[in-house]
C-alpha positions in Angstrom: 18.8 0.3 3.1 17.2 1.0 -0.4 14.2 3.5 -1.2 11.1 2.0 -2.0 7.6 3.3 -3.6 4.8 1.2 -2.9 1.2 2.4 -4.3 -1.5 0.5 -2.7 -5.2 0.2 -4.2 -7.6 -0.9 -1.4 -11.6 -1.2 -1.5 -13.6 1.9 -2.3 -16.4 0.9 0.2 -14.1 0.8 3.0 -15.0 3.1 6.2 -12.6 5.8 6.6 -11.4 4.2 10.3 -11.2 0.5 8.9 -8.9 2.2 5.9 -6.8 4.4 8.0 -6.2 1.0 10.6 -5.0 -0.9 7.6 -2.5 2.0 6.5 -1.3 2.1 9.8 -0.8 -1.9 9.8 1.0 -1.8 6.8 3.1 1.4 7.9 4.0 0.2 11.3 5.5 -3.3 9.4 7.7 -0.9 7.4 8.6 0.8 10.6 9.8 -2.5 12.2 12.7 -2.5 9.8 12.7 0.8 7.5 11.4 4.3 7.6 8.5 5.5 6.5 9.2 8.6 4.4 5.9 9.7 3.0 2.4 8.8 2.9 0.3 10.1 0.1 -3.3 10.0 -0.1 -4.8 9.6 -3.8 -8.6 8.9 -2.6 -10.9 7.4 -4.7 -10.2 7.0 -8.4 -11.5 5.3 -11.5 -9.6 1.8 -12.7 -8.2 1.2 -15.6 -10.6 -1.8 -15.6 -13.2 -3.8 -13.6 -11.2 -5.9 -10.5 -13.7 -7.8 -8.7 -16.8 -6.3 -10.0 -15.3 -2.8 -8.6 -14.9 0.0 -10.6 -13.1 2.6 -8.5 -10.6 2.2 -5.7 -8.9 4.1 -2.9 -5.6 4.6 -3.6 -2.6 5.4 -1.4 1.3 6.2 -2.3 3.6 5.0 0.5 7.3 5.8 -0.2 9.7 4.6 2.3 13.5 3.3 2.8 14.3 -0.5 4.3 16.3 -3.6 3.8 16.1 -5.5 1.0 14.2 -8.3 2.4 11.1 -6.0 3.8 9.3 -5.9 0.6 8.8 -9.6 0.4 7.3 -9.3 4.2 5.3 -6.2 2.8 3.8 -8.1 -0.1 3.2 -11.1 2.2 0.5 -9.2 4.1 -0.9 -7.1 1.1 -2.1 -11.0 -0.6 -3.7 -12.3 2.8 -5.7 -8.9 3.2 -9.4 -9.0 1.3 -9.7 -4.8 1.4 -6.5 -5.0 -1.1 -7.5 -4.8 -4.6 -3.8 -3.9 -6.0 -0.6 -2.8 -4.8 3.0 -2.3 -6.6 6.1 -2.0 -4.7 9.0 -0.8 -6.4 12.7 0.0 -5.6 13.8 3.6 -6.7 17.3 4.6 -8.0 19.7 5.8 -5.3 
């Protein structure tokens, strides 16, 4: 099992309920093959540059532990969701 962190930027105009259900979906994917250690809600922050005519995004930091093939499955799910503006998955050193 490797340790990872994922930064997730969602559309700022999403309702809170929709945002929470989307986050639960992603943490559920991690929970099937790994363990979610923490989820930090950073809230709405200004983007460094405009993305899809948006200047702000809703940020989450997810720390998790999983096997080596889970990040590619998580990335696939991030890509197919229109509410995800940007994402990044990084493997942490042990």
